[in-house]
C-alpha positions in Angstrom: -3.2 25.3 -9.4 -3.7 28.8 -10.6 -1.5 31.9 -10.8 -1.2 33.0 -7.2 1.2 34.9 -5.0 3.8 32.8 -3.4 6.8 32.7 -1.0 6.3 36.1 0.5 7.8 36.5 4.0 5.6 34.8 6.6 3.6 32.8 4.1 6.1 30.0 3.8 8.6 28.1 5.9 9.3 25.1 8.0 6.1 24.1 9.8 5.8 23.3 13.4 2.4 22.4 15.0 -0.9 22.8 13.2 -3.8 24.7 15.0 -6.7 22.9 13.2 -7.1 19.8 10.9 -8.1 21.8 7.9 -4.6 23.5 7.9 -2.8 20.1 7.5 -2.0 18.0 4.4 -0.3 14.6 4.8 1.3 13.5 1.6 3.3 10.3 1.0 5.8 10.2 -1.9 5.8 6.9 -3.8 8.2 5.8 -6.6 10.9 3.3 -7.5 14.4 3.6 -6.2 16.2 6.3 -8.1 13.1 8.1 -9.3 14.1 11.3 -7.3 11.7 11.3 -4.3 14.2 12.5 -1.8 15.6 15.1 -4.1 12.1 16.3 -4.8 11.3 16.6 -1.1 14.4 18.7 -0.6 13.5 20.9 -3.5 10.0 21.4 -2.1 11.4 22.2 1.4 13.8 24.7 -0.1 11.1 26.4 -2.0 8.7 26.5 1.0 11.4 27.6 3.4 13.5 29.7 1.1 12.6 33.0 2.5 13.0 33.9 6.2 11.6 37.0 7.9 14.6 39.0 6.8 14.0 37.9 3.2 17.2 35.8 3.1 17.6 32.2 2.0 17.8 30.0 5.0 21.0 28.0 5.5 21.0 24.4 4.8 19.0 22.3 2.4 19.5 18.7 3.6 16.2 17.9 5.2 15.9 14.2 4.9 16.7 12.0 7.9 19.5 10.0 6.4 21.6 7.8 8.7 25.0 6.3 8.0 23.4 3.1 6.5 21.6 5.2 3.8 24.8 7.0 2.9 26.6 3.7 2.5 23.8 2.0 0.6 23.3 5.2 -1.6 19.5 4.9 -1.2 16.8 5.6 1.3 16.0 2.7 3.7 13.5 4.3 6.0 10.5 6.5 6.1 11.3 10.2 6.9 9.0 13.2 7.7 9.7 16.6 6.3 7.1 19.2 7.4 6.9 22.5 5.5 4.5 25.4 5.4 2.9 26.9 2.3 0.4 29.7 2.3 -0.7 28.9 5.9 -1.0 25.2 5.3 1.3 22.7 7.1 2.4 20.0 4.6 3.8 16.8 6.1 5.9 15.3 3.3 6.5 11.6 4.0 9.5 10.3 1.9 9.5 6.6 1.5 12.2 4.2 0.2 11.7 3.0 -3.3 13.5 -0.3 -3.0 11.2 -3.4 -2.6 13.0 -4.6 0.5 11.7 -1.6 2.4 8.1 -1.8 1.5 7.2 -1.9 5.1 8.3 1.7 5.4 6.2 2.6 2.3 3.1 1.0 3.9 3.7 3.0 7.1 3.8 6.1 5.0 0.6 5.2 3.2 -1.0 4.7 6.6 0.0 8.1 7.8 -0.9 10.0 4.7 -4.2 11.3 3.2 -2.9 11.5 -0.4 -0.1 10.2 -2.5 2.4 11.8 -4.9 3.7 9.3 -7.4 7.2 10.2 -8.6 8.2 8.8 -11.9 11.5 9.3 -13.8 11.3 10.7 -17.4 14.4 8.7 -18.0 13.3 5.3 -16.6 9.5 5.1 -16.9 7.2 3.3 -14.5 8.2 0.0 -12.9 5.9 -2.8 -11.9 6.1 -2.3 -8.2 4.9 1.3 -8.6 1.9 0.1 -10.6 1.0 -2.3 -7.8 1.1 0.5 -5.2 -1.1 2.6 -7.5 -3.6 -0.2 -7.6 -3.6 -0.5 -3.8 -4.2 3.3 -3.5 -7.0 3.0 -6.0 -8.7 0.2 -4.0 -9.1 2.5 -1.0 -9.8 5.6 -3.1 -6.7 7.5 -2.0 -6.2 10.8 -4.0 -3.1 10.8 -6.2 -1.1 13.0 -8.4 1.9 12.2 -10.6 5.2 14.1 -10.8 7.6 13.5 -13.7 11.3 14.0 -12.7 14.7 13.8 -14.4 13.6 16.1 -17.2 17.2 17.1 -17.6 18.2 13.6 -18.7 19.2 13.4 -22.4 16.5 10.8 -23.2 13.8 12.4 -21.2 10.5 12.8 -23.1 7.7 14.5 -21.1 5.1 13.8 -23.8 5.9 10.1 -24.0 5.8 9.9 -20.2 2.3 11.4 -20.2 1.2 8.7 -22.6 2.8 6.0 -20.4 1.2 7.4 -17.3 -2.2 7.6 -18.9 -1.9 4.0 -20.1 -0.5 2.7 -16.8 -2.5 4.6 -14.2 -5.6 5.6 -16.2 -7.0 2.1 -16.5 -10.4 2.3 -18.3 -10.3 6.1 -18.2 -6.9 7.4 -19.5 -8.4 11.0 -19.7 -8.4 11.0 -15.9 -4.6 11.2 -16.1 -3.6 14.5 -17.8 -0.9 17.1 -17.5 -1.6 20.5 -15.9 1.6 22.0 -17.3 3.8 21.5 -20.3 7.6 21.9 -19.9 9.2 24.8 -21.8 12.7 24.1 -23.1 15.4 26.7 -23.5 18.0 26.9 -26.4 20.1 23.9 -27.1 23.4 23.6 -25.5 26.7 22.4 -27.1 25.6 18.8 -26.5 22.5 19.4 -28.5 20.3 19.0 -25.4 17.7 21.8 -24.7 17.2 22.2 -20.9 13.8 22.6 -19.4 13.6 26.2 -18.1 9.9 26.8 -17.4 6.4 25.5 -17.5 3.3 26.5 -19.5 0.1 26.5 -17.4 -2.6 24.9 -19.5 -5.5 26.3 -17.5 -4.2 29.8 -16.9 -2.4 30.1 -20.3 0.5 31.5 -18.4 4.2 30.8 -18.8 6.2 30.3 -15.6 9.9 30.9 -16.1 12.4 29.3 -13.7 15.5 30.1 -15.7 16.6 32.8 -13.2 16.3 30.6 -10.2 12.9 32.0 -9.1 9.5 31.6 -10.6 8.5 34.5 -12.9 5.1 34.6 -14.7 4.9 35.7 -18.4 2.4 35.7 -21.1 3.1 33.2 -23.8 4.3 34.6 -27.1 4.7 33.4 -30.7 4.9 29.7 -31.3 4.2 29.0 -27.6 0.5 29.7 -28.0 -0.3 26.7 -30.4 1.5 24.4 -27.9 -1.2 25.2 -25.3 -4.5 24.9 -27.1 -4.7 21.3 -28.1 -3.5 20.0 -24.7 -5.7 22.6 -22.9 -8.8 21.4 -24.7 -8.2 17.8 -23.7 -7.5 18.8 -20.1 -10.7 20.9 -19.9 -12.7 18.0 -21.1 -11.0 15.7 -18.7 -11.8 18.0 -15.8 -15.4 18.7 -16.8 -16.1 15.0 -17.2 -15.3 14.5 -13.5 -17.1 17.7 -12.5 -19.9 17.4 -9.9 -21.8 20.0 -12.0 -23.5 17.8 -14.6 -24.5 20.8 -16.8 -20.9 22.0 -17.3 -20.0 19.6 -20.1 -23.1 20.5 -22.1 -22.4 24.2 -21.7 -18.8 23.7 -22.7 -19.7 21.6 -25.8 -22.3 24.3 -26.6 -19.5 26.8 -27.0 -19.6 28.5 -23.6 -16.2 29.7 -22.4 -15.8 28.2 -18.9 -13.9 30.6 -16.7 -10.5 29.6 -15.3 -11.5 29.8 -11.7 -14.4 27.3 -12.2 -12.0 24.9 -14.0 -9.4 25.2 -11.3 -12.0 24.7 -8.5 -13.4 21.7 -10.3 -10.0 20.2 -10.9 -9.1 20.6 -7.2 -12.3 19.0 -6.1 -11.8 16.1 -8.5 -8.3 15.5 -7.2 -9.5 15.5 -3.6 -12.2 13.0 -4.5 -9.6 10.7 -6.1 -11.2 10.7 -9.6 -8.7 12.9 -11.4 -5.0 12.5 -11.4 -3.0 15.4 -12.7 0.5 15.0 -14.1 3.1 17.7 -13.2 6.8 18.1 -13.8 9.6 19.0 -11.4 13.3 19.5 -11.3 15.6 20.6 -8.4 16.9 24.1 -8.2 20.3 25.0 -9.7 23.0 25.8 -7.1 22.2 29.1 -5.5 18.7 29.2 -6.8 15.7 29.5 -4.5 13.1 27.5 -6.3 13.2 24.3 -8.2 11.2 24.0 -11.4 7.6 23.0 -10.7 7.9 23.1 -7.0 5.6 26.0 -6.6 3.0 24.3 -8.8 3.3 21.1 -6.7 2.9 22.9 -3.4 -0.2 24.7 -4.8 -1.6 21.3 -5.9 -1.0 19.8 -2.5 -2.4 22.6 -0.5 -5.4 23.3 -2.7 -6.2 20.0 -4.3 -5.2 17.3 -1.8 -7.8 16.5 0.9 -7.6 17.6 4.5 -7.4 14.9 7.3 -11.1 15.6 7.9 -11.8 14.0 4.5 -9.9 10.8 5.3 -11.8 8.2 7.3 -10.3 6.9 10.6 -9.2 3.3 10.5 -11.4 1.0 12.6 -11.1 1.5 16.3 -12.1 -1.0 19.0 -11.9 -1.3 22.8 -9.4 -3.7 24.3 -12.0 -6.4 24.4 -12.8 -6.0 20.7 -16.0 -3.9 20.8 -16.3 -1.4 17.9 -15.9 2.3 18.9 -17.3 5.0 16.7 -15.3 8.3 16.7 -16.0 11.6 15.1 -13.5 11.9 12.2 -10.4 13.9 13.1 -11.8 15.8 16.1 -9.1 17.4 18.3 -11.6 17.4 21.2 -12.5 13.7 20.9 -10.9 10.8 22.8 -7.2 10.4 21.9 -6.4 7.8 19.2 -2.9 8.0 17.7 -0.7 5.4 16.0 3.0 4.8 16.0 3.9 4.7 12.3 7.7 4.4 12.7 10.1 3.7 15.6 13.8 4.5 15.6 16.6 4.8 18.1 18.4 8.1 18.6 21.8 8.0 20.4 20.9 11.1 22.4 17.1 10.8 23.2 16.7 7.1 23.0 13.6 5.6 21.3 11.9 8.1 19.0 8.4 7.4 17.7 6.8 9.0 14.7 3.1 9.3 15.5 0.0 10.2 13.5 -2.8 11.5 15.6 -6.2 10.4 14.2 -8.4 11.7 17.0 -8.1 13.9 20.0 -4.9 15.9 21.0 -1.6 14.4 22.2 0.3 16.5 24.7 3.8 16.5 26.0 4.3 14.8 29.4 0.9 13.1 29.1 0.4 9.6 30.4 -1.1 7.4 27.6 -2.1 3.8 27.1 0.1 1.9 24.7 -1.7 -1.0 23.1 0.6 -3.6 21.4 -0.3 -4.9 18.0 -0.2 -8.6 18.8 2.5 -9.6 16.3 3.7 -12.3 18.6 4.2 -14.6 15.7 6.9 -12.3 14.5 8.9 -12.3 17.7 7.2 -9.1 19.1 6.1 -9.1 22.7 2.4 -8.4 23.1 1.8 -5.6 25.5 -0.8 -3.3 27.0 0.9 -0.8 29.2 0.7 2.8 30.3 3.5 5.1 29.4 4.5 8.7 29.8 4.9 10.8 26.6 8.3 12.6 26.6 9.0 15.7 24.5 6.9 16.3 21.4 8.8 17.7 18.4 8.7 18.2 14.7 11.7 17.7 12.4 13.7 20.6 11.1 16.5 19.1 9.1 18.4 16.8 11.5 17.2 18.9 14.5 13.9 18.3 16.4 12.0 21.4 17.2 9.8 21.1 20.4 6.0 21.5 20.3 3.6 21.5 23.2 0.8 19.4 21.6 -0.3 17.7 18.4 -3.9 17.8 17.2 -5.9 15.2 15.2 -4.7 15.1 11.6 -1.1 16.1 12.4 2.2 14.1 12.8 5.0 14.6 15.3 7.8 12.7 16.9 7.4 11.4 20.5 10.5 10.8 22.7 11.0 8.2 25.4 7.9 6.0 24.8 10.1 3.0 25.8 7.5 0.3 25.3 5.9 1.6 22.1 6.6 -0.3 18.9 5.8 0.4 15.3 2.1 -0.2 14.8 1.1 0.5 18.4 -2.0 2.5 19.4 -1.7 5.4 21.8 -4.9 6.3 23.6 -6.2 7.9 26.8 -5.1 6.1 30.0 -8.7 5.9 31.2 -10.2 5.0 27.8 -7.8 2.6 26.1 -8.5 1.8 22.5 -6.9 -0.2 19.6 -6.7 0.7 15.9 -7.0 -1.9 13.3 -3.4 -2.6 12.1 -2.3 -1.9 8.6 -1.3 -4.7 6.3 2.3 -5.8 6.8 4.2 -7.8 4.1 5.4 -11.2 5.3 9.2 -11.5 5.6 10.1 -14.6 3.7 13.9 -14.5 3.4 15.5 -16.4 6.4 18.7 -15.1 7.9 20.3 -17.6 10.4 22.7 -15.8 12.8 25.0 -16.6 15.6 26.7 -14.3 18.1 30.3 -13.6 17.0 31.6 -13.8 20.6 30.5 -14.4 24.2 30.3 -10.6 24.7 28.0 -10.4 21.6 25.9 -13.3 22.9 25.1 -11.4 26.0 23.8 -8.5 24.0 22.2 -10.4 21.1 18.7 -11.0 22.6 18.2 -7.3 23.5 19.5 -6.1 20.2 17.2 -8.4 18.2 14.2 -7.4 20.3 14.9 -3.7 19.7 15.3 -4.4 16.0 12.0 -6.1 15.5 10.3 -3.4 17.7 11.4 -0.8 15.2 10.5 -2.9 12.1 7.4 -5.1 12.2 8.3 -6.5 8.7 11.0 -8.5 10.4 10.2 -11.7 12.2 12.4 -13.3 14.9 12.3 -17.0 15.2 14.0 -19.3 17.8 13.7 -22.6 15.9 13.3 -25.4 18.4 14.1 -28.1 15.9 17.3 -26.7 14.4 18.3 -24.6 17.4 18.9 -21.6 15.2 18.2 -18.0 15.7 16.5 -16.9 12.5 15.7 -13.3 11.5 13.2 -13.3 8.6 13.6 -10.4 6.3 12.0 -9.1 3.1 15.2 -9.3 0.9 19.0 -9.1 0.9 19.1 -5.4 1.3 16.7 -5.6 4.2 18.9 -8.2 5.8 22.1 -6.1 5.2 20.5 -3.2 7.0 19.4 -5.4 9.9 23.0 -6.7 10.4 24.4 -3.2 10.1 22.0 -1.8 12.7 22.8 -4.6 15.1 26.4 -3.7 14.8 26.3 0.1 14.7 23.3 0.9 16.9 23.4 -2.0 19.4 27.0 -3.0 19.4 26.3 -6.6 18.4 28.5 -8.5 15.9 26.9 -11.6 14.4 27.9 -14.3 12.0 25.5 -15.5 9.3 25.3 -19.3 9.0 23.5 -21.5 6.6 19.8 -21.7 7.3 18.5 -25.2 8.1 14.9 -26.4 7.6 13.2 -28.6 10.1 13.7 -32.1 8.7 12.2 -35.3 10.3 13.1 -39.0 10.1 10.9 -42.0 10.0 11.1 -45.8 9.4 10.6 -47.1 5.9 9.5 -50.5 7.2 9.3 -52.8 10.3 12.4 -53.4 12.3 13.4 -54.9 15.6 16.0 -53.8 18.1 17.5 -55.0 21.3 18.8 -52.6 23.9 21.3 -54.2 26.3 22.8 -52.0 29.0 24.7 -54.2 31.4 27.6 -52.8 33.4 29.4 -53.9 36.6 31.8 -51.5 38.3 31.8 -52.3 42.0 28.8 -51.8 44.2 25.5 -51.5 42.4 25.8 -52.2 38.7 23.5 -51.3 35.8 21.3 -53.9 34.2 18.5 -53.4 31.7 17.6 -55.3 28.5 14.6 -54.6 26.3 13.4 -55.8 23.0 11.2 -53.6 20.7 9.6 -53.6 17.3 9.2 -50.4 15.3 6.7 -49.9 12.4 5.9 -46.8 10.4 2.6 -45.0 10.9 0.7 -42.5 8.6 1.9 -38.9 8.3 1.2 -36.8 11.4 1.0 -39.7 13.8 4.0 -38.7 15.9 5.6 -41.4 18.1 3.3 -44.0 19.6 4.5 -46.3 22.4 2.8 -49.7 23.1 3.5 -52.1 26.0 3.1 -55.8 25.1 5.4 -57.3 27.7 4.0 -60.4 29.4 5.1 -62.3 32.5 6.8 -59.3 34.1 10.0 -59.6 31.9 10.2 -55.9 32.3 8.9 -54.9 35.7 5.9 -52.5 35.6 7.8 -49.6 37.2 10.4 -49.7 34.4 8.1 -49.7 31.4 7.7 -45.9 31.6 11.5 -45.7 31.8 11.9 -47.6 28.5 9.3 -45.2 26.9 11.1 -42.2 28.2 14.4 -43.5 26.7 12.8 -44.2 23.4 11.2 -40.8 23.2 14.4 -39.0 24.2 16.3 -40.8 21.4 13.5 -40.1 18.9 13.9 -36.4 19.6 17.6 -36.6 18.9 17.0 -38.7 15.7 18.4 -42.0 14.6 20.1 -41.3 11.2 21.0 -37.6 10.5 20.1 -35.9 13.8 16.5 -35.0 13.0 13.5 -35.9 15.2 11.9 -39.3 14.5 8.2 -39.2 13.8 5.3 -41.3 12.6 6.3 -44.6 14.2 4.8 -47.1 16.6 7.3 -48.5 19.1 6.2 -51.8 20.8 8.0 -53.1 23.8 7.8 -56.9 23.5 10.2 -58.4 26.0 13.2 -57.7 28.3 15.1 -58.7 31.4 15.8 -57.1 34.7 17.9 -57.6 37.8 16.6 -57.4 41.3 19.4 -55.2 42.5 21.1 -53.6 39.5 18.1 -52.5 37.4 17.0 -48.9 37.6 15.1 -46.1 35.9 18.2 -44.7 34.3 19.4 -48.2 33.1 16.1 -48.9 31.3 16.0 -45.4 29.8 19.5 -46.1 28.3 18.3 -49.6 27.1 15.3 -48.1 25.4 17.4 -45.6 23.5 19.9 -48.3 22.5 17.1 -50.5 21.2 15.7 -47.8 19.0 19.2 -47.1 17.6 19.7 -50.8 16.8 16.3 -51.0 15.1 17.2 -48.0 13.0 20.5 -49.6 12.0 18.6 -52.5 10.5 15.9 -50.4 8.8 15.7 -48.0 5.9 15.3 -44.6 7.4 13.5 -42.0 5.3 14.2 -38.3 5.7 11.0 -36.2 5.7 11.1 -32.6 4.5 8.7 -29.8 5.2 6.5 -28.9 2.2 4.9 -25.5 1.9 2.0 -24.4 -0.2 3.2 -21.4 -2.1 0.8 -18.9 -3.7 2.4 -16.6 -6.3 0.5 -13.6 -7.7 2.3 -12.6 -10.9 1.7 -10.6 -14.1 0.5 -12.7 -16.9 3.7 -12.1 -18.9 5.7 -14.0 -16.3 3.4 -17.0 -15.6 5.3 -19.4 -17.8 8.7 -18.5 -16.3 7.4 -18.7 -12.7 5.7 -22.1 -13.3 8.9 -23.5 -15.0 11.0 -22.2 -12.0 8.6 -23.9 -9.5 8.9 -27.2 -11.3 12.7 -26.8 -11.2 12.4 -26.6 -7.4 10.5 -29.9 -7.3 7.3 -28.1 -7.0 3.9 -29.5 -7.9 1.5 -26.9 -9.4 -2.0 -27.3 -7.9 -3.7 -24.8 -10.1 -4.0 -21.2 -11.4 -6.7 -18.6 -11.4 -7.1 -15.3 -13.1 -6.8 -12.2 -10.9 -7.7 -8.5 -11.6 -5.2 -6.3 -13.3 -3.8 -8.8 -15.8 -2.3 -11.1 -13.1 -2.5 -14.8 -12.3 -2.5 -16.6 -9.0 -0.4 -19.7 -9.1 -0.7 -22.3 -6.2 1.9 -25.0 -5.8 3.4 -27.3 -3.2 7.2 -26.9 -2.9 9.7 -28.4 -0.5 10.9 -25.7 1.9 14.5 -26.6 1.3 14.1 -25.4 -2.3 12.6 -22.0 -1.5 15.0 -20.5 1.1 16.0 -17.7 -1.3 12.7 -17.6 -3.3 12.0 -14.0 -2.1 15.1 -12.9 -3.9 14.8 -15.2 -6.9 11.2 -14.4 -7.6 11.8 -10.7 -7.6 14.5 -11.1 -10.2 12.4 -13.5 -12.3 9.4 -11.2 -12.4 11.2 -7.8 -12.4 9.8 -7.0 -9.0 6.1 -7.4 -10.0 5.3 -10.7 -8.2 4.3 -11.4 -4.7 4.1 -14.7 -2.9 3.0 -16.2 0.4 3.8 -19.6 1.9 2.3 -21.9 4.6 3.5 -25.2 6.0 1.3 -28.1 5.0 3.1 -31.3 5.9 6.3 -33.3 6.0 6.8 -35.9 3.3 9.6 -38.3 2.2 12.6 -36.6 0.6 13.8 -38.1 -2.7 16.7 -40.6 -2.1 19.3 -38.6 -4.0 18.5 -35.5 -2.1 18.3 -37.3 1.2 21.8 -38.9 0.7 23.2 -35.4 0.0 21.7 -34.0 3.2 22.9 -37.0 5.3 26.4 -36.6 3.9 26.4 -32.9 4.8 25.2 -33.7 8.3 28.0 -36.3 8.8 30.6 -33.9 7.4 29.4 -31.1 9.8 29.6 -33.5 12.8 
């Protein structure tokens, strides 16, 4: 944070493998889409790697792992790792997508990191989803800092952004969110806009000028001096109030001049403890320049203020049978425990796994145990297998540089772990362990798909299994009721990426079809039916007659079959045949092709022939009898009803409740939640919430979350049922 020497040959560059946990910093960049995270990562990498051993600027500058989809979508859709080195410290920069559909990638980044850099745009402010992530980090005590970008925008106001950040992120202690530097603007241009050309260090009272494309330190002069003192005084008080030295505040208020080194050391300790959250400013370098504005200051903060992996507790670890296992934090000599935080497919090396090592040391060509995460409810195959680690590497732009090993606290890419999926644990073959999984958002937007051709059909299953192996925020469903293949996603952009990856990576073309919910049918009252199956076509004929009565039963009763035949009208051996025919017809439905439930079918009478009656004939008669009874009765369509829980900011409660009512929802209650939010619980027909993941995001400006769970089937209103029946008949 202070005025130190930087970017001399050998002190900076693209990092490879760390030699000890204390020389690693794992930092995740968080911010809304368009806030400038990826540009900032590139600027930091350019600054850190700008000077090679010959003193020349290295070629290239595109360091993020964009694929074709990201270029087409004009936004990041996946987590990417960019390791750099600064003053002997390896910094693993984890760039995350800002769009809500890719929050799974963000959560993976949070899992792999020990600190978070929140990137906010001076032109756009702080959005609701960024606030929610800040609260999540606060709940687990993750150290954080804030970077203000887009200072070049005409409406950018750094002072106003400081106020917004203090108000938004400071909570009850806005003085815990304070700037370390103030931007210095140059002369106004022809458009009346004064560009930011440097930074004023509040603690060091130094001016850092970036106007020439490289950071140059000066002493402030003239009217620059008064700019510093008021902000500096507030910053000093904010740092001292979080100091572990309880005497420091009294000494400061008593007039003692606290030396700069003490202030910097206290600020860095407070940042590492997650109690002080500095605000910095950054802008990319101009073409041909070696350093972007504020990048040196950021790298200093990361290496000096952010915690080492030793200070970050290891997630809970158990044996395969669930017994807790205590491990020394981040010990390279301890048993191996690593986690796959991202999985991708490379056309040249196959499956590539981004791994964070939490304990022990991972070595190339080592045989490890791969413990599956148990997401079987999302279409993932559960697995516990041994696998051989392929090459280990660290990214260098789009190229992977090989490394021989990865110690606890570091990250690297692992090739050819063919059975490893995102979220899996890697451990020693003879000491298999499992890490507690991180929280995954539920995919709640259904995408029903069909293979475009027979050739696609042959490849569809494998393509889908690979897709969900890479992305645990997707859920694959083979719906037994509707016979649809459904890929559950987080939103429309998430679905678009899934379809594009199926096509481009796995060569599978699919068609999207309307998603159908699992409807049921039931009888509205008692009805009778007679099934007569009598045919004579030479030789043995077919003869079976049965008479049944059908009556409705309470919800959840299924199909009950009762035999009340007397006198052997239907021979004993054919009663099960009638039941089999009835149940087969019930599965097919009797009105709109949906399964029949909650009825009692009573066999009352029938007739048989000594020669022509058979099992098949009585099965057919039973089905015919049920269809005839249905023709005489009123058939109700039953629709699935879900309990929906919506967590939303208080400002949007009225709009959300009104919207739920418009979806035929019944609000069950509300309760206040921390952070000015309300939890709304309602029961809503599933047919009305197919696109709720998209609609709620729009309604709440991305600040609401919801969950859903099936509770029961209940009668559909007549007007809705008639429409559904009409659509079914038209489709057939």
